[in-house]
N, CA, C and O atoms as a GROMACS GRO file, in nm:
protein
  624
    1MET      N    1   2.011   2.374   4.041
    1MET     CA    2   2.127   2.315   4.105
    1MET      C    3   2.203   2.232   4.002
    1MET      O    4   2.145   2.152   3.929
    2LEU      N    5   2.334   2.252   3.998
    2LEU     CA    6   2.418   2.178   3.905
    2LEU      C    7   2.449   2.040   3.959
    2LEU      O    8   2.457   2.020   4.081
    3THR      N    9   2.466   1.942   3.868
    3THR     CA   10   2.498   1.805   3.907
    3THR      C   11   2.611   1.751   3.820
    3THR      O   12   2.609   1.766   3.698
    4TYR      N   13   2.709   1.690   3.885
    4TYR     CA   14   2.824   1.632   3.816
    4TYR      C   15   2.854   1.494   3.875
    4TYR      O   16   2.818   1.466   3.990
    5ASP      N   17   2.918   1.411   3.797
    5ASP     CA   18   2.968   1.285   3.852
    5ASP      C   19   3.078   1.313   3.952
    5ASP      O   20   3.083   1.252   4.059
    6VAL      N   21   3.168   1.408   3.917
    6VAL     CA   22   3.282   1.440   4.004
    6VAL      C   23   3.300   1.592   4.011
    6VAL      O   24   3.293   1.661   3.910
    7VAL      N   25   3.324   1.640   4.132
    7VAL     CA   26   3.362   1.779   4.153
    7VAL      C   27   3.503   1.777   4.212
    7VAL      O   28   3.529   1.707   4.310
    8ILE      N   29   3.592   1.854   4.152
    8ILE     CA   30   3.729   1.867   4.201
    8ILE      C   31   3.740   2.005   4.265
    8ILE      O   32   3.714   2.106   4.200
    9ILE      N   33   3.778   2.008   4.392
    9ILE     CA   34   3.796   2.136   4.460
    9ILE      C   35   3.944   2.170   4.454
    9ILE      O   36   4.026   2.106   4.520
   10GLY      N   37   3.978   2.271   4.375
   10GLY     CA   38   4.117   2.314   4.360
   10GLY      C   39   4.166   2.296   4.218
   10GLY      O   40   4.164   2.185   4.164
   11GLY      N   41   4.211   2.405   4.157
   11GLY     CA   42   4.256   2.402   4.018
   11GLY      C   43   4.407   2.415   4.004
   11GLY      O   44   4.455   2.475   3.908
   12GLY      N   45   4.482   2.360   4.099
   12GLY     CA   46   4.628   2.355   4.088
   12GLY      C   47   4.670   2.230   4.013
   12GLY      O   48   4.591   2.169   3.942
   13GLN      N   49   4.796   2.192   4.029
   13GLN     CA   50   4.850   2.078   3.955
   13GLN      C   51   4.770   1.950   3.980
   13GLN      O   52   4.736   1.879   3.885
   14ALA      N   53   4.740   1.919   4.106
   14ALA     CA   54   4.670   1.795   4.139
   14ALA      C   55   4.529   1.795   4.080
   14ALA      O   56   4.485   1.696   4.022
   15GLY      N   57   4.459   1.907   4.095
   15GLY     CA   58   4.323   1.916   4.041
   15GLY      C   59   4.319   1.906   3.890
   15GLY      O   60   4.231   1.842   3.833
   16LEU      N   61   4.416   1.970   3.823
   16LEU     CA   62   4.420   1.965   3.677
   16LEU      C   63   4.457   1.826   3.627
   16LEU      O   64   4.401   1.778   3.528
   17ALA      N   65   4.550   1.760   3.694
   17ALA     CA   66   4.588   1.624   3.655
   17ALA      C   67   4.468   1.529   3.670
   17ALA      O   68   4.446   1.443   3.586
   18MET      N   69   4.392   1.545   3.778
   18MET     CA   70   4.272   1.464   3.797
   18MET      C   71   4.172   1.493   3.684
   18MET      O   72   4.111   1.401   3.630
   19GLY      N   73   4.157   1.619   3.649
   19GLY     CA   74   4.068   1.657   3.540
   19GLY      C   75   4.111   1.593   3.408
   19GLY      O   76   4.026   1.550   3.330
   20TYR      N   77   4.240   1.587   3.383
   20TYR     CA   78   4.293   1.523   3.262
   20TYR      C   79   4.246   1.378   3.253
   20TYR      O   80   4.198   1.335   3.148
   21TYR      N   81   4.259   1.304   3.362
   21TYR     CA   82   4.220   1.162   3.360
   21TYR      C   83   4.069   1.144   3.352
   21TYR      O   84   4.022   1.050   3.288
   22LEU      N   85   3.994   1.232   3.416
   22LEU     CA   86   3.848   1.223   3.405
   22LEU      C   87   3.803   1.254   3.263
   22LEU      O   88   3.711   1.190   3.211
   23ARG      N   89   3.867   1.352   3.199
   23ARG     CA   90   3.835   1.388   3.061
   23ARG      C   91   3.863   1.268   2.968
   23ARG      O   92   3.783   1.238   2.879
   24LYS      N   93   3.976   1.200   2.991
   24LYS     CA   94   4.012   1.082   2.910
   24LYS      C   95   3.906   0.972   2.920
   24LYS      O   96   3.884   0.898   2.824
   25GLU      N   97   3.842   0.962   3.036
   25GLU     CA   98   3.740   0.859   3.059
   25GLU      C   99   3.598   0.908   3.030
   25GLU      O  100   3.501   0.836   3.052
   26ASN      N  101   3.586   1.032   2.981
   26ASN     CA  102   3.455   1.093   2.950
   26ASN      C  103   3.361   1.095   3.070
   26ASN      O  104   3.241   1.072   3.056
   27ILE      N  105   3.416   1.122   3.186
   27ILE     CA  106   3.336   1.132   3.308
   27ILE      C  107   3.302   1.280   3.330
   27ILE      O  108   3.392   1.363   3.335
   28PRO      N  109   3.173   1.314   3.343
   28PRO     CA  110   3.134   1.454   3.365
   28PRO      C  111   3.189   1.508   3.497
   28PRO      O  112   3.168   1.448   3.603
   29PHE      N  113   3.259   1.622   3.490
   29PHE     CA  114   3.320   1.680   3.608
   29PHE      C  115   3.332   1.830   3.593
   29PHE      O  116   3.313   1.886   3.485
   30VAL      N  117   3.364   1.893   3.704
   30VAL     CA  118   3.397   2.036   3.704
   30VAL      C  119   3.505   2.057   3.808
   30VAL      O  120   3.511   1.988   3.910
   31ILE      N  121   3.591   2.155   3.782
   31ILE     CA  122   3.694   2.196   3.877
   31ILE      C  123   3.650   2.329   3.936
   31ILE      O  124   3.619   2.423   3.862
   32LEU      N  125   3.648   2.338   4.068
   32LEU     CA  126   3.614   2.464   4.135
   32LEU      C  127   3.744   2.527   4.184
   32LEU      O  128   3.825   2.461   4.249
   33ASP      N  129   3.762   2.654   4.153
   33ASP     CA  130   3.884   2.722   4.197
   33ASP      C  131   3.850   2.861   4.247
   33ASP      O  132   3.770   2.933   4.186
   34LYS      N  133   3.911   2.899   4.358
   34LYS     CA  134   3.881   3.030   4.418
   34LYS      C  135   3.948   3.146   4.345
   34LYS      O  136   3.911   3.262   4.365
   35SER      N  137   4.045   3.116   4.261
   35SER     CA  138   4.120   3.220   4.191
   35SER      C  139   4.044   3.274   4.071
   35SER      O  140   3.939   3.222   4.032
   36GLU      N  141   4.100   3.382   4.014
   36GLU     CA  142   4.040   3.444   3.896
   36GLU      C  143   4.080   3.375   3.767
   36GLU      O  144   4.008   3.379   3.668
   37GLN      N  145   4.199   3.310   3.769
   37GLN     CA  146   4.246   3.241   3.648
   37GLN      C  147   4.341   3.128   3.688
   37GLN      O  148   4.392   3.124   3.800
   38VAL      N  149   4.364   3.040   3.596
   38VAL     CA  150   4.454   2.927   3.619
   38VAL      C  151   4.594   2.978   3.649
   38VAL      O  152   4.642   3.071   3.584
   39GLY      N  153   4.658   2.919   3.748
   39GLY     CA  154   4.796   2.954   3.780
   39GLY      C  155   4.812   3.071   3.873
   39GLY      O  156   4.925   3.112   3.900
   40ASP      N  157   4.703   3.128   3.924
   40ASP     CA  158   4.714   3.245   4.012
   40ASP      C  159   4.793   3.217   4.139
   40ASP      O  160   4.863   3.305   4.188
   41SER      N  161   4.784   3.095   4.192
   41SER     CA  162   4.860   3.066   4.313
   41SER      C  163   5.010   3.077   4.287
   41SER      O  164   5.087   3.109   4.378
   42TRP      N  165   5.052   3.052   4.163
   42TRP     CA  166   5.193   3.069   4.127
   42TRP      C  167   5.225   3.216   4.101
   42TRP      O  168   5.328   3.266   4.146
   43ARG      N  169   5.138   3.285   4.030
   43ARG     CA  170   5.162   3.426   3.999
   43ARG      C  171   5.177   3.512   4.123
   43ARG      O  172   5.250   3.612   4.121
   44LYS      N  173   5.110   3.475   4.231
   44LYS     CA  174   5.108   3.557   4.352
   44LYS      C  175   5.224   3.527   4.447
   44LYS      O  176   5.234   3.589   4.553
   45ARG      N  177   5.310   3.435   4.413
   45ARG     CA  178   5.424   3.404   4.499
   45ARG      C  179   5.536   3.504   4.476
   45ARG      O  180   5.526   3.590   4.388
   46TYR      N  181   5.642   3.493   4.553
   46TYR     CA  182   5.749   3.592   4.546
   46TYR      C  183   5.815   3.597   4.408
   46TYR      O  184   5.824   3.496   4.339
   47ASP      N  185   5.859   3.715   4.372
   47ASP     CA  186   5.903   3.746   4.236
   47ASP      C  187   6.015   3.658   4.182
   47ASP      O  188   6.015   3.622   4.064
   48SER      N  189   6.110   3.623   4.266
   48SER     CA  190   6.228   3.549   4.218
   48SER      C  191   6.213   3.397   4.225
   48SER      O  192   6.312   3.325   4.211
   49LEU      N  193   6.092   3.348   4.247
   49LEU     CA  194   6.072   3.203   4.263
   49LEU      C  195   6.111   3.126   4.137
   49LEU      O  196   6.064   3.155   4.027
   50ILE      N  197   6.197   3.028   4.156
   50ILE     CA  198   6.236   2.934   4.052
   50ILE      C  199   6.223   2.796   4.113
   50ILE      O  200   6.268   2.774   4.225
   51LEU      N  201   6.161   2.702   4.042
   51LEU     CA  202   6.145   2.568   4.095
   51LEU      C  203   6.280   2.501   4.117
   51LEU      O  204   6.378   2.535   4.051
   52PHE      N  205   6.284   2.406   4.208
   52PHE     CA  206   6.407   2.331   4.230
   52PHE      C  207   6.404   2.197   4.158
   52PHE      O  208   6.492   2.114   4.176
   53THR      N  209   6.301   2.177   4.075
   53THR     CA  210   6.296   2.061   3.986
   53THR      C  211   6.298   2.113   3.842
   53THR      O  212   6.243   2.219   3.813
   54THR      N  213   6.361   2.039   3.755
   54THR     CA  214   6.370   2.081   3.615
   54THR      C  215   6.237   2.061   3.544
   54THR      O  216   6.146   1.997   3.595
   55ARG      N  217   6.229   2.117   3.424
   55ARG     CA  218   6.107   2.104   3.343
   55ARG      C  219   6.071   1.957   3.320
   55ARG      O  220   5.954   1.921   3.315
   56ARG      N  221   6.173   1.874   3.307
   56ARG     CA  222   6.151   1.730   3.285
   56ARG      C  223   6.062   1.670   3.393
   56ARG      O  224   5.981   1.582   3.365
   57TYR      N  225   6.077   1.718   3.517
   57TYR     CA  226   6.003   1.661   3.630
   57TYR      C  227   5.886   1.749   3.674
   57TYR      O  228   5.822   1.720   3.775
   58SER      N  229   5.858   1.855   3.601
   58SER     CA  230   5.753   1.948   3.642
   58SER      C  231   5.629   1.942   3.554
   58SER      O  232   5.534   2.017   3.576
   59SER      N  233   5.628   1.854   3.458
   59SER     CA  234   5.514   1.842   3.366
   59SER      C  235   5.401   1.760   3.426
   59SER      O  236   5.423   1.675   3.513
   60LEU      N  237   5.281   1.786   3.379
   60LEU     CA  238   5.163   1.708   3.417
   60LEU      C  239   5.136   1.602   3.312
   60LEU      O  240   5.193   1.606   3.203
   61PRO      N  241   5.050   1.505   3.344
   61PRO     CA  242   5.021   1.397   3.249
   61PRO      C  243   4.970   1.449   3.115
   61PRO      O  244   4.885   1.538   3.111
   62GLY      N  245   5.021   1.394   3.007
   62GLY     CA  246   4.970   1.423   2.874
   62GLY      C  247   5.032   1.542   2.803
   62GLY      O  248   5.006   1.562   2.684
   63MET      N  249   5.114   1.623   2.874
   63MET     CA  250   5.168   1.743   2.808
   63MET      C  251   5.302   1.782   2.873
   63MET      O  252   5.308   1.818   2.990
   64LYS      N  253   5.406   1.773   2.792
   64LYS     CA  254   5.538   1.813   2.842
   64LYS      C  255   5.548   1.965   2.847
   64LYS      O  256   5.489   2.036   2.766
   65MET      N  257   5.624   2.012   2.944
   65MET     CA  258   5.649   2.154   2.956
   65MET      C  259   5.748   2.196   2.848
   65MET      O  260   5.850   2.131   2.827
   66GLU      N  261   5.717   2.305   2.780
   66GLU     CA  262   5.806   2.354   2.673
   66GLU      C  263   5.937   2.406   2.732
   66GLU      O  264   5.942   2.449   2.847
   67GLY      N  265   6.041   2.401   2.650
   67GLY     CA  266   6.172   2.451   2.693
   67GLY      C  267   6.269   2.336   2.713
   67GLY      O  268   6.235   2.219   2.697
   68LEU      N  269   6.391   2.372   2.748
   68LEU     CA  270   6.495   2.272   2.770
   68LEU      C  271   6.461   2.189   2.894
   68LEU      O  272   6.430   2.244   2.999
   69SER      N  273   6.469   2.057   2.880
   69SER     CA  274   6.428   1.968   2.988
   69SER      C  275   6.514   1.984   3.114
   69SER      O  276   6.470   1.948   3.223
   70LYS      N  277   6.636   2.037   3.099
   70LYS     CA  278   6.725   2.054   3.215
   70LYS      C  279   6.715   2.192   3.280
   70LYS      O  280   6.782   2.219   3.379
   71GLU      N  281   6.629   2.280   3.223
   71GLU     CA  282   6.610   2.414   3.280
   71GLU      C  283   6.515   2.408   3.400
   71GLU      O  284   6.432   2.318   3.412
   72PHE      N  285   6.530   2.505   3.489
   72PHE     CA  286   6.442   2.518   3.605
   72PHE      C  287   6.338   2.626   3.574
   72PHE      O  288   6.375   2.742   3.553
   73PRO      N  289   6.210   2.590   3.570
   73PRO     CA  290   6.108   2.689   3.535
   73PRO      C  291   6.084   2.792   3.646
   73PRO      O  292   6.105   2.765   3.764
   74THR      N  293   6.041   2.910   3.604
   74THR     CA  294   6.005   3.017   3.697
   74THR      C  295   5.858   3.003   3.734
   74THR      O  296   5.786   2.920   3.677
   75LYS      N  297   5.815   3.084   3.828
   75LYS     CA  298   5.674   3.082   3.866
   75LYS      C  299   5.585   3.121   3.748
   75LYS      O  300   5.475   3.068   3.731
   76GLY      N  301   5.633   3.214   3.666
   76GLY     CA  302   5.559   3.256   3.547
   76GLY      C  303   5.549   3.144   3.444
   76GLY      O  304   5.446   3.128   3.378
   77ASP      N  305   5.656   3.067   3.430
   77ASP     CA  306   5.655   2.952   3.338
   77ASP      C  307   5.548   2.852   3.381
   77ASP      O  308   5.474   2.799   3.298
   78ILE      N  309   5.542   2.826   3.511
   78ILE     CA  310   5.445   2.729   3.563
   78ILE      C  311   5.302   2.781   3.542
   78ILE      O  312   5.216   2.706   3.498
   79ALA      N  313   5.278   2.907   3.573
   79ALA     CA  314   5.144   2.966   3.556
   79ALA      C  315   5.100   2.957   3.410
   79ALA      O  316   4.987   2.920   3.382
   80ALA      N  317   5.189   2.991   3.317
   80ALA     CA  318   5.156   2.984   3.174
   80ALA      C  319   5.133   2.840   3.130
   80ALA      O  320   5.042   2.813   3.051
   81TYR      N  321   5.214   2.749   3.180
   81TYR     CA  322   5.200   2.607   3.147
   81TYR      C  323   5.063   2.555   3.193
   81TYR      O  324   4.994   2.486   3.118
   82LEU      N  325   5.024   2.588   3.315
   82LEU     CA  326   4.894   2.542   3.366
   82LEU      C  327   4.779   2.599   3.284
   82LEU      O  328   4.681   2.529   3.258
   83ASP      N  329   4.790   2.724   3.244
   83ASP     CA  330   4.688   2.787   3.160
   83ASP      C  331   4.678   2.714   3.025
   83ASP      O  332   4.568   2.686   2.977
   84ASN      N  333   4.792   2.683   2.965
   84ASN     CA  334   4.793   2.610   2.838
   84ASN      C  335   4.739   2.468   2.855
   84ASN      O  336   4.673   2.415   2.765
   85TYR      N  337   4.767   2.408   2.968
   85TYR     CA  338   4.720   2.271   2.998
   85TYR      C  339   4.567   2.266   2.998
   85TYR      O  340   4.506   2.177   2.940
   86VAL      N  341   4.506   2.364   3.066
   86VAL     CA  342   4.360   2.371   3.072
   86VAL      C  343   4.302   2.388   2.932
   86VAL      O  344   4.203   2.324   2.898
   87LYS      N  345   4.363   2.474   2.852
   87LYS     CA  346   4.315   2.497   2.715
   87LYS      C  347   4.335   2.373   2.628
   87LYS      O  348   4.245   2.336   2.552
   88GLN      N  349   4.451   2.310   2.639
   88GLN     CA  350   4.482   2.191   2.559
   88GLN      C  351   4.380   2.080   2.579
   88GLN      O  352   4.338   2.015   2.482
   89PHE      N  353   4.338   2.056   2.704
   89PHE     CA  354   4.249   1.945   2.734
   89PHE      C  355   4.106   1.989   2.764
   89PHE      O  356   4.023   1.909   2.807
   90ASP      N  357   4.077   2.119   2.741
   90ASP     CA  358   3.944   2.174   2.757
   90ASP      C  359   3.883   2.135   2.892
   90ASP      O  360   3.774   2.078   2.898
   91LEU      N  361   3.956   2.166   2.999
   91LEU     CA  362   3.912   2.131   3.133
   91LEU      C  363   3.814   2.237   3.184
   91LEU      O  364   3.845   2.356   3.184
   92PRO      N  365   3.695   2.193   3.230
   92PRO     CA  366   3.594   2.288   3.277
   92PRO      C  367   3.625   2.338   3.418
   92PRO      O  368   3.634   2.259   3.513
   93ILE      N  369   3.641   2.470   3.431
   93ILE     CA  370   3.673   2.528   3.562
   93ILE      C  371   3.575   2.641   3.592
   93ILE      O  372   3.546   2.725   3.507
   94MET      N  373   3.525   2.641   3.715
   94MET     CA  374   3.445   2.752   3.766
   94MET      C  375   3.539   2.835   3.853
   94MET      O  376   3.577   2.792   3.962
   95PHE      N  377   3.575   2.954   3.805
   95PHE     CA  378   3.665   3.042   3.878
   95PHE      C  379   3.589   3.126   3.980
   95PHE      O  380   3.466   3.134   3.976
   96ASN      N  381   3.664   3.188   4.070
   96ASN     CA  382   3.605   3.271   4.175
   96ASN      C  383   3.498   3.196   4.254
   96ASN      O  384   3.397   3.254   4.295
   97THR      N  385   3.522   3.068   4.274
   97THR     CA  386   3.424   2.983   4.341
   97THR      C  387   3.485   2.923   4.467
   97THR      O  388   3.580   2.844   4.461
   98ASN      N  389   3.429   2.961   4.580
   98ASN     CA  390   3.472   2.908   4.711
   98ASN      C  391   3.369   2.808   4.760
   98ASN      O  392   3.249   2.834   4.755
   99VAL      N  393   3.416   2.694   4.808
   99VAL     CA  394   3.327   2.596   4.869
   99VAL      C  395   3.307   2.637   5.014
   99VAL      O  396   3.403   2.645   5.092
  100VAL      N  397   3.183   2.663   5.049
  100VAL     CA  398   3.148   2.707   5.183
  100VAL      C  399   3.114   2.588   5.271
  100VAL      O  400   3.144   2.585   5.391
  101LYS      N  401   3.050   2.487   5.209
  101LYS     CA  402   3.006   2.371   5.285
  101LYS      C  403   3.010   2.248   5.194
  101LYS      O  404   2.972   2.253   5.078
  102LEU      N  405   3.056   2.138   5.251
  102LEU     CA  406   3.059   2.009   5.181
  102LEU      C  407   2.995   1.908   5.273
  102LEU      O  408   3.038   1.891   5.387
  103HIS      N  409   2.890   1.842   5.224
  103HIS     CA  410   2.813   1.751   5.309
  103HIS      C  411   2.784   1.622   5.233
  103HIS      O  412   2.738   1.626   5.119
  104LYS      N  413   2.812   1.508   5.297
  104LYS     CA  414   2.776   1.379   5.236
  104LYS      C  415   2.631   1.350   5.272
  104LYS      O  416   2.593   1.353   5.390
  105GLN      N  417   2.551   1.321   5.170
  105GLN     CA  418   2.408   1.298   5.189
  105GLN      C  419   2.382   1.150   5.219
  105GLN      O  420   2.469   1.066   5.199
  106SER      N  421   2.263   1.120   5.265
  106SER     CA  422   2.228   0.983   5.305
  106SER      C  423   2.234   0.884   5.188
  106SER      O  424   2.254   0.765   5.210
  107ASN      N  425   2.218   0.933   5.065
  107ASN     CA  426   2.225   0.844   4.948
  107ASN      C  427   2.369   0.822   4.900
  107ASN      O  428   2.392   0.753   4.801
  108GLY      N  429   2.466   0.881   4.972
  108GLY     CA  430   2.607   0.863   4.936
  108GLY      C  431   2.663   0.970   4.845
  108GLY      O  432   2.785   0.978   4.826
  109SER      N  433   2.577   1.053   4.788
  109SER     CA  434   2.626   1.162   4.703
  109SER      C  435   2.667   1.280   4.792
  109SER      O  436   2.651   1.275   4.914
  110PHE      N  437   2.720   1.384   4.729
  110PHE     CA  438   2.770   1.499   4.803
  110PHE      C  439   2.696   1.625   4.763
  110PHE      O  440   2.658   1.644   4.648
  111PHE      N  441   2.675   1.710   4.861
  111PHE     CA  442   2.614   1.840   4.841
  111PHE      C  443   2.720   1.945   4.871
  111PHE      O  444   2.780   1.944   4.978
  112LEU      N  445   2.742   2.035   4.776
  112LEU     CA  446   2.838   2.144   4.794
  112LEU      C  447   2.764   2.275   4.787
  112LEU      O  448   2.688   2.301   4.694
  113GLU      N  449   2.788   2.357   4.886
  113GLU     CA  450   2.737   2.493   4.883
  113GLU      C  451   2.856   2.583   4.853
  113GLU      O  452   2.957   2.579   4.924
  114THR      N  453   2.843   2.663   4.748
  114THR     CA  454   2.950   2.754   4.708
  114THR      C  455   2.896   2.896   4.701
  114THR      O  456   2.776   2.919   4.706
  115ASN      N  457   2.987   2.991   4.688
  115ASN     CA  458   2.945   3.129   4.669
  115ASN      C  459   2.882   3.150   4.531
  115ASN      O  460   2.825   3.256   4.505
  116SER      N  461   2.892   3.050   4.444
  116SER     CA  462   2.833   3.058   4.309
  116SER      C  463   2.706   2.974   4.295
  116SER      O  464   2.648   2.970   4.187
  117GLY      N  465   2.664   2.908   4.402
  117GLY     CA  466   2.544   2.826   4.396
  117GLY      C  467   2.567   2.688   4.455
  117GLY      O  468   2.673   2.659   4.510
  118GLN      N  469   2.465   2.603   4.442
  118GLN     CA  470   2.469   2.469   4.499
  118GLN      C  471   2.502   2.366   4.391
  118GLN      O  472   2.465   2.382   4.274
  119ILE      N  473   2.573   2.261   4.432
  119ILE     CA  474   2.616   2.157   4.340
  119ILE      C  475   2.597   2.021   4.406
  119ILE      O  476   2.625   2.004   4.525
  120ASN      N  477   2.550   1.925   4.329
  120ASN     CA  478   2.544   1.785   4.372
  120ASN      C  479   2.650   1.708   4.295
  120ASN      O  480   2.675   1.735   4.177
  121ALA      N  481   2.712   1.611   4.361
  121ALA     CA  482   2.816   1.531   4.296
  121ALA      C  483   2.814   1.388   4.351
  121ALA      O  484   2.787   1.366   4.470
  122LYS      N  485   2.842   1.293   4.263
  122LYS     CA  486   2.856   1.154   4.308
  122LYS      C  487   2.984   1.137   4.388
  122LYS      O  488   2.989   1.061   4.485
  123GLN      N  489   3.089   1.208   4.345
  123GLN     CA  490   3.218   1.200   4.412
  123GLN      C  491   3.282   1.338   4.417
  123GLN      O  492   3.255   1.423   4.333
  124VAL      N  493   3.368   1.359   4.518
  124VAL     CA  494   3.439   1.485   4.534
  124VAL      C  495   3.586   1.455   4.556
  124VAL      O  496   3.623   1.366   4.633
  125VAL      N  497   3.670   1.532   4.488
  125VAL     CA  498   3.815   1.524   4.508
  125VAL      C  499   3.859   1.657   4.567
  125VAL      O  500   3.835   1.762   4.508
  126VAL      N  501   3.923   1.653   4.683
  126VAL     CA  502   3.974   1.775   4.746
  126VAL      C  503   4.122   1.786   4.709
  126VAL      O  504   4.205   1.707   4.753
  127ALA      N  505   4.153   1.886   4.627
  127ALA     CA  506   4.290   1.908   4.578
  127ALA      C  507   4.330   2.053   4.603
  127ALA      O  508   4.374   2.123   4.512
  128THR      N  509   4.314   2.095   4.728
  128THR     CA  510   4.336   2.236   4.761
  128THR      C  511   4.480   2.270   4.793
  128THR      O  512   4.515   2.388   4.802
  129GLY      N  513   4.565   2.172   4.810
  129GLY     CA  514   4.705   2.199   4.839
  129GLY      C  515   4.731   2.219   4.986
  129GLY      O  516   4.639   2.227   5.067
  130ALA      N  517   4.858   2.227   5.019
  130ALA     CA  518   4.899   2.233   5.159
  130ALA      C  519   4.935   2.373   5.207
  130ALA      O  520   4.956   2.392   5.326
  131PHE      N  521   4.942   2.470   5.118
  131PHE     CA  522   4.994   2.601   5.156
  131PHE      C  523   4.894   2.713   5.135
  131PHE      O  524   4.933   2.824   5.097
  132GLU      N  525   4.768   2.688   5.158
  132GLU     CA  526   4.665   2.789   5.131
  132GLU      C  527   4.653   2.894   5.240
  132GLU      O  528   4.620   3.009   5.212
  133LYS      N  529   4.680   2.855   5.365
  133LYS     CA  530   4.664   2.951   5.474
  133LYS      C  531   4.795   2.959   5.552
  133LYS      O  532   4.844   2.858   5.601
  134PRO      N  533   4.850   3.079   5.563
  134PRO     CA  534   4.973   3.093   5.641
  134PRO      C  535   4.946   3.070   5.789
  134PRO      O  536   4.842   3.114   5.841
  135PHE      N  537   5.037   3.004   5.857
  135PHE     CA  538   5.027   2.982   6.001
  135PHE      C  539   5.119   3.079   6.072
  135PHE      O  540   5.240   3.082   6.047
  136ILE      N  541   5.062   3.157   6.159
  136ILE     CA  542   5.141   3.253   6.236
  136ILE      C  543   5.119   3.220   6.384
  136ILE      O  544   5.009   3.239   6.435
  137PRO      N  545   5.222   3.172   6.453
  137PRO     CA  546   5.206   3.136   6.595
  137PRO      C  547   5.165   3.258   6.678
  137PRO      O  548   5.199   3.371   6.645
  138ASN      N  549   5.091   3.233   6.786
  138ASN     CA  550   5.043   3.342   6.871
  138ASN      C  551   5.157   3.427   6.924
  138ASN      O  552   5.141   3.548   6.938
  139VAL      N  553   5.270   3.368   6.954
  139VAL     CA  554   5.382   3.444   7.009
  139VAL      C  555   5.429   3.550   6.910
  139VAL      O  556   5.477   3.655   6.951
  140ILE      N  557   5.415   3.524   6.783
  140ILE     CA  558   5.457   3.619   6.678
  140ILE      C  559   5.355   3.733   6.664
  140ILE      O  560   5.392   3.845   6.629
  141LYS      N  561   5.230   3.704   6.692
  141LYS     CA  562   5.124   3.804   6.675
  141LYS      C  563   5.131   3.917   6.776
  141LYS      O  564   5.072   4.023   6.755
  142LYS      N  565   5.203   3.896   6.887
  142LYS     CA  566   5.214   4.000   6.987
  142LYS      C  567   5.286   4.122   6.930
  142LYS      O  568   5.377   4.110   6.848
  143GLU      N  569   5.244   4.236   6.976
  143GLU     CA  570   5.305   4.360   6.927
  143GLU      C  571   5.455   4.364   6.959
  143GLU      O  572   5.497   4.331   7.070
  144THR      N  573   5.531   4.403   6.862
  144THR     CA  574   5.676   4.412   6.880
  144THR      C  575   5.730   4.524   6.793
  144THR      O  576   5.665   4.566   6.696
  145SER      N  577   5.845   4.573   6.826
  145SER     CA  578   5.906   4.679   6.746
  145SER      C  579   5.985   4.622   6.628
  145SER      O  580   6.035   4.697   6.545
  146ILE      N  581   5.996   4.490   6.622
  146ILE     CA  582   6.069   4.424   6.514
  146ILE      C  583   5.976   4.405   6.394
  146ILE      O  584   5.867   4.350   6.408
  147PHE      N  585   6.020   4.449   6.277
  147PHE     CA  586   5.940   4.429   6.156
  147PHE      C  587   5.934   4.280   6.123
  147PHE      O  588   6.038   4.214   6.114
  148GLN      N  589   5.814   4.228   6.106
  148GLN     CA  590   5.796   4.087   6.077
  148GLN      C  591   5.710   4.072   5.952
  148GLN      O  592   5.615   4.147   5.929
  149LEU      N  593   5.745   3.974   5.872
  149LEU     CA  594   5.673   3.949   5.749
  149LEU      C  595   5.664   3.798   5.728
  149LEU      O  596   5.767   3.730   5.725
  150HIS      N  597   5.545   3.748   5.714
  150HIS     CA  598   5.528   3.605   5.685
  150HIS      C  599   5.567   3.580   5.540
  150HIS      O  600   5.546   3.666   5.455
  151SER      N  601   5.622   3.464   5.511
  151SER     CA  602   5.665   3.433   5.374
  151SER      C  603   5.550   3.444   5.274
  151SER      O  604   5.574   3.470   5.156
  152PHE      N  605   5.428   3.425   5.319
  152PHE     CA  606   5.311   3.438   5.235
  152PHE      C  607   5.294   3.581   5.184
  152PHE      O  608   5.238   3.603   5.077
  153GLU      N  609   5.343   3.678   5.263
  153GLU     CA  610   5.330   3.819   5.229
  153GLU      C  611   5.449   3.873   5.150
  153GLU      O  612   5.442   3.982   5.092
  154TYR      N  613   5.558   3.797   5.147
  154TYR     CA  614   5.680   3.843   5.081
  154TYR      C  615   5.668   3.827   4.929
  154TYR      O  616   5.626   3.722   4.880
  155HIS      N  617   5.706   3.933   4.855
  155HIS     CA  618   5.702   3.925   4.708
  155HIS      C  619   5.832   3.966   4.643
  155HIS      O  620   5.867   3.916   4.536
  156SER      N  621   5.906   4.058   4.705
  156SER     CA  622   6.027   4.106   4.641
  156SER      C  623   6.128   4.150   4.746
  156SER      O  624   6.238   4.195   4.711
   0.00000   0.00000   0.00000
């Protein structure tokens, strides 16, 4: 069973930024991410996605995003930036790892059961984001002759 001071669930911007600060403080940690590689949540979004914030406001702590500060990055720019960020700060990530169960133990530590094995941690940070599961109201699920597509399924 693996043991860490901190386990971060989610390898998006919030999880990576937390990893940056833990690395600076030399605190043993790991980031668990369900994806195959850094930035996959961006790569899988619709093709024409461009952020509505400029590069100046889209950077994470410790590393500015390359390019003109007044440009609006694409989803590919963000995915590449996150990949470079992980490499720059040598952030430890376990990919293809889903947390199945999270339990606080009587001693105050945490037990995580994942599809990759069991982990103990003194602290856990949940940084999974707000848009992981599409919500489809029951009224929409009823059979209809109208073609319907959730934004989660739209790519082009």
